[in-house]
C-alpha positions in Angstrom: 9.1 -28.4 0.0 7.8 -25.1 -1.7 10.3 -22.7 -3.0 8.9 -19.2 -3.1 10.8 -16.6 -6.0 12.4 -13.3 -4.5 10.6 -10.5 -6.5 11.9 -7.1 -5.9 9.9 -4.7 -3.5 8.1 -3.2 -6.5 6.9 -6.6 -7.8 6.1 -8.1 -4.6 2.5 -9.0 -5.5 3.7 -11.6 -8.2 4.6 -13.7 -5.3 1.1 -14.7 -4.9 0.1 -17.7 -7.5 -3.4 -16.5 -8.0 -2.3 -13.0 -8.9 0.6 -14.4 -11.5 -2.4 -16.2 -13.1 -4.5 -12.9 -13.3 -1.7 -11.1 -14.6 -0.8 -13.6 -17.2 -4.1 -14.0 -18.5 -4.7 -10.3 -18.9 -1.6 -10.3 -20.6 -2.5 -13.1 -23.3 -5.8 -11.3 -23.5 -4.6 -8.0 -24.2 -2.0 -9.1 -26.8 -5.0 -10.8 -28.7 -7.2 -7.7 -28.4 -4.7 -5.7 -30.1 -3.9 -8.0 -32.5 -7.6 -8.0 -33.7 -7.2 -4.1 -33.6 -4.1 -4.3 -35.9 -5.6 -6.9 -38.1 -8.9 -5.3 -38.7 -7.1 -1.9 -39.5 -5.1 -3.9 -42.2 -8.2 -5.8 -43.7 -9.9 -2.4 -43.8 -6.7 -0.4 -45.5 -6.2 -4.1 -48.0 -10.2 -3.8 -48.9 -10.5 -0.2 -49.1 -7.1 1.4 -50.0 -8.5 4.6 -48.4 -6.8 6.1 -45.1 -10.1 8.1 -44.7 -11.9 4.7 -44.0 -9.2 3.4 -42.1 -9.8 6.3 -39.8 -13.6 6.0 -39.6 -13.3 2.5 -38.6 -10.7 3.2 -35.9 -12.7 5.9 -34.6 -16.1 4.0 -34.5 -13.9 1.2 -32.7 -12.0 3.5 -30.0 -15.0 6.2 -29.9 -17.1 4.8 -27.0 -14.1 4.0 -24.7 -13.4 7.9 -25.4 -16.8 9.1 -25.0 -17.7 7.2 -21.9 -14.9 6.7 -19.7 -15.0 10.5 -18.4 -18.3 10.4 -17.2 -18.4 6.8 -15.9 -15.1 7.6 -14.1 -16.8 10.7 -12.3 -20.0 8.6 -11.5 -17.7 5.8 -9.9 -15.9 8.3 -8.0 -19.4 9.8 -6.3 -20.7 5.9 -5.8 -19.9 4.5 -2.4 -17.1 1.6 -2.8 -18.6 -0.5 0.0 -21.9 -2.1 0.4 -23.4 -1.8 3.7 
């Protein structure tokens, strides 16, 4: 007999096993990504002792996301969602 967990209405999607696995995997991945960002910033600051160089490294790390997110979002809005 399988017991299903009861979730509040807002978290009802977590009742699906595959979605729970996906969500947990994404959380682990995001924690790793942010740990890498913090470690990289810390390393740059320790090696150079320069807040300016830390800012340059951080800008180069997140610059492409900032630069390309708006145009690609606009393109995604104009492309048909369904394939004929």
